[in-house]
C-alpha positions, 0 to 999 in steps of 0.5 A: 800953430805947431810946425811939423815935418813928417818922415815916412809920409807915404806910408799907412801911418803917414797918410792917416796922420796927414788926414787926421791933422786936417781935422784936429787943428793946432799943427800944420806940416811944413815938410814931408819926407819919404824913401829916396826910391819912393814913388810918392816923391814930388807928390803933394802931401795932401793929394797923396793922402786923398785930400786937397793939395796942402802945398807940401811936396814929399821929398827925400831930404830931412835936413833942409826942412828942419829950420822951419820945424817945431817937431818931427814925426818919424813913422818910417823904417827902423833903418831910417830912425838913426839918421833922423835922430842924428839930424834932429839932435844937430838941429835941436828939433824935438822928435816923435818916433812911432816906428816899430821894430827898433833895435839896440843901435836905434835905442842907443842913438835915441839915448844920445839924442835925448841929451840935447832934444826931447825924444819920445819913443812910442811903439803905439801912439794910441792913448788906450794902449798907453793905459793898457800898459799901465794896467798890465804893469799893475796886474803883474805886480798884484797877482801871484807869480803862479799866474802865467802871462801870455801875450797875443797880437794880430796885425795886417799881412804887410807888417814886417816885425813880429812880435809887434813893438806894442806886444813887446812893450806889454811884455816889458810892462808885465816883467817890470811889474814882477821885478824881472828882466824882460829878456830873461823871461820872454819866449817869443816863439813856442815852436819846439819849446816844450812845457811852459816854464815858471815865470815865462812871458809867452808871445803869439802872433797872427798876420792876416788880411787888413787887421789894424791891430789887436793885443791881449794879455792873459793872466792864467791860473788854476780855475780862472783867467784875467784878460786885458786887451785893446782892439783898434779898428781904425788907424785914425786912433793911432794918428790922433794919438800921434798928433797929441804927442807931437803937440805935447812934445814941441817945446819940451826940454831935452830928455826921453819921454813916453806916451805915458807922459802925454797921457798923464798930462 
C-alpha cells in the first residue's frame, strides 16, 4: 500500500482525489496539507470530502509528514509549489505536481529537485488528454504548415490561470510537431492583433459556470478543418489519472517525468 501526502487537500481536486482513492485502492493518505488560512485546517480529510473519517487531519505543515510518505501529490497553488519541491527533495520523496499556472521560477525549481527525486509535472492528469497531446504533436508534424492552428479551452468561473495549463501544453505539442519555438508562435490573445500571421498558434478562452474542462485544437486550411479535442464532464477523471500517476511515481529513480511516461507504461 503506497503512502501518500496530499497538498491542496481542501480544494476541488483535493476532494476529488480523496474520494477516488477510497474506491481505487493501492494508495492511502498518511497526511494532508492546505493553506495556513484554510477553513479546513483541523478537519478530517475524509469528512471534508463528504466521506467517513479517514483518521487524517488537514494541517498546514508538510515537512513533519514526509518521513511517512512514499509520494506527495501537490494540487495547490503555484506560489506553494516551489516550497513543496524543496521539502520533497530534501526528504527524498517523489512528487507529483498537478498544479497549473506554473511560472519560470517553479519550473526551474522542478529541474533542480529532479536531480535528487522523481518529479512528475502534469498540467492535466487525464489519460485521455495525455493521448490528445501526442495526437496533436503528430498532426502538426504531418500536416503542411499552411494549416492554421487554433486552440480553444473552457473552464469553470473560478479558474485563475488563462489560457489553462492544458491549453498551453497542447500549444507546445503543436509547436514541437512543427519544429518551432512555442514562445515565438503563441498568440494568447486576439484582442487588437490584426490579421492572422503565418505559423501562429492562437488561443481562445472561456470561463463560465461549472465547466469541468473542454479543450480542442483546430487545424484549418482552405476547404477543410481537422479538430482534435477532449471534454471532461466529471473531475473524477483527473483524480483517477492523478492516482495512477502517484502509484507509478512512487519508488522511481530521480528525474523529470510526464503523464506520457505513465500512459506508455
